[in-house]
C-alpha positions in Angstrom: 0.0 -0.1 -0.1 1.4 3.4 -1.0 1.7 6.1 1.7 -0.8 8.7 0.4 0.9 11.5 2.3 4.1 10.9 0.3 1.9 11.0 -3.0 0.3 14.4 -1.7 3.7 15.8 -0.6 5.0 15.0 -4.1 2.3 16.8 -5.9 2.6 19.8 -3.6 6.3 20.4 -4.4 5.8 19.9 -8.2 4.7 23.5 -8.8 7.9 24.7 -6.6 10.2 22.5 -8.6 8.9 23.5 -11.9 9.9 27.3 -11.2 13.0 26.6 -9.2 15.5 29.5 -9.8 12.8 31.6 -11.4 11.2 34.8 -10.0 7.8 33.9 -8.3 7.1 37.3 -6.7 4.0 37.6 -8.9 2.3 34.7 -6.9 2.4 37.0 -3.9 0.4 40.1 -2.9 2.8 43.1 -2.7 1.1 44.6 0.3 0.6 41.6 2.5 3.4 39.2 1.2 0.9 36.3 1.4 -0.2 34.3 -1.6 -2.6 36.1 -3.8 -6.3 35.5 -3.1 -9.5 35.5 -5.4 -13.2 34.7 -5.2 -13.8 31.3 -6.7 -16.7 31.7 -9.3 -18.0 28.2 -8.6 -18.1 28.3 -4.6 -18.1 32.2 -4.2 -15.4 31.6 -1.5 -12.3 33.5 -1.2 -9.4 31.4 -1.7 -5.7 31.4 -2.8 -5.1 31.9 -6.4 -2.8 29.2 -7.6 -3.2 28.7 -11.4 0.1 26.7 -11.3 -1.3 24.3 -8.8 -1.6 24.1 -5.0 1.8 24.0 -3.3 3.3 23.3 0.2 1.3 25.5 2.7 -1.6 26.2 0.6 -4.8 24.3 2.0 -7.1 22.4 -0.3 -10.3 24.5 -1.6 -12.4 21.5 -0.5 -12.2 18.7 2.1 -10.0 15.8 1.0 -10.5 12.2 1.9 -6.5 11.7 2.0 -5.7 14.7 4.1 -3.0 13.7 6.6 -3.6 15.5 10.0 -0.4 14.0 11.5 
């Protein structure tokens, strides 16, 4: 049985690896320093704007059945 925590961790570092060595300052709000946010048109909830994919430190937009709490 594969450890799903490792699979999720691998997926969460993928966007960071793809831009390694590049400027990612456009991912962040200039005033707050936090990852940019937007209102999701489907859920009408404010969430992180991550078109490149969710990465480490960014919570999922919806509950996940394989979310590790430990």
